N, C-alpha and C positions, 0 to 999 in steps of 0.2 A: 672303719673310717679314713677316708683317703689322706688327710692332713693332721690326724691324732685329735685335733680339737676345732670347733667352729670357729671360721671363718668370719668377721664382720669388720665391714667401712666405717670409719671413725664416726662421720655424720650419721649414718643410718644406726650406728651402737647412741649415740645421744639421743635417736628420736625413739629409738627401740624400750630403752630405758624409760623414758617421757612414759608410752606406751601402756609400758608392763607395770607403770607406777598406779594410772591411772586403773586399769582394770583391774586392779588387788580387789573389787570391791562388787567383783558377780559371784552371784550367787549361785551359779553352776559349780558342782565340785570337780566336774571333768575340764573345763575350765580352770580354775582355781589349779587345779592338778600338773594341767599342764603348763600357767605360767611359773607353777614354782620350779618345776622342771627346767623350764628356761631359764629362769633368773637362775639356779642353779649351775648350768652351762656359762653365763654371762659370765659368772667370775672367772672362769678359766678360757675362755674367748681368748683368740688372738686376735689385734683391734689392727686393722692400718689401714694405709692411707687410697685414696681412690685408684692413684697409678701403681697399686701392689696388690691389687684386689685380684686375687683370682676369677679367670671366667667362667668356670665352670663351678661356680659356688654359690647358694642359692639366697637369693637380696630382694629388695621391694623391686617391689616390677618385675621381677625374674620370673619366665616361664617357665613350667617344672613337667617332666615328664615322670609318670613313676606309677610303679608296677604293683599292686597289692596282693594281696594272699589269694586272695580268690580269681586269680587271675585274668585282673582287668586292671586294663591302662587306662588311665587320663591325665590329659594336658591341664594343668591351673594358671595363675597368674597369680604370685602374692600381691598383696596391697595392702594399704592404710586402712582401717576400717572403715572411713567415709567411700573411700573407693569400692567396697565390696561388690560383687554384684555375682548370685552362684551362677546363677543366667548363660552370662557370658565364660562360666569357669574364675570369676575375680573372689579371691577366698581374701579372707580378713589375717592379719598377721594374729591377730586372737582366737580365730579360729584354730581349733585341736591341728589341724593338717596345716597350718600357716607355720605354728608354734614349733611344730616339730621338726619341718623340712628346709627353718631357717639356720643359717648357717652350715650346713650342707654343702656338700659336692657331689657332681655326677659321676655315677658309679657307688655312692655310701649305703648301706644299708642302715635305715633307722629305727628303732623299734621306743612303740611311743603309748599312752593309755590313750585310746580312744573312747565314744561314747562306749562304742560296741564291745569294748573291754582293748586289751596290751594287742597290738599288731604293729607287726615290721612290713615296712615299705621300702620301694629299691628305689633306688635315684638314677633312671634314663640317661634320662638330659637336661637339659640346663642352657636357656634362651633368654642372654641379657636382652631388655627391652629399654628402649630408649628411658636415662633418669630425666626425672623430672622432680627429683626430691628436693624440697626448699628446707632449711629449719626455720622455725617461726621464733621470735623472741621476743 
């Protein structure tokens, strides 16, 4: 792991905590397991300001190119649940893949439990998109 712990920007951390707390009612065991793993990682996450956020860390709206153990490279954008659209390769932060990648950096290898079982994903490239995150009060 490039930075030893996952790194999350302050505003995104608060939003993520809210989203995760609302997701605890999911019935799907894979989702619940992914959410629990992320909750555990959040306890040790490094929370930083926007200006100190590394450019190569996966966050909301990041486009992430990954390599799977099946020899397939894909690019996804990590979005809030309301902007999820798999046809546009936009995956929700609450999807197992979104939960697995969030806070990790380009070059990291992530092991996670997916519906198909435990898999390792290599993060090939992280590209930051324009930030449009707003916290609702």
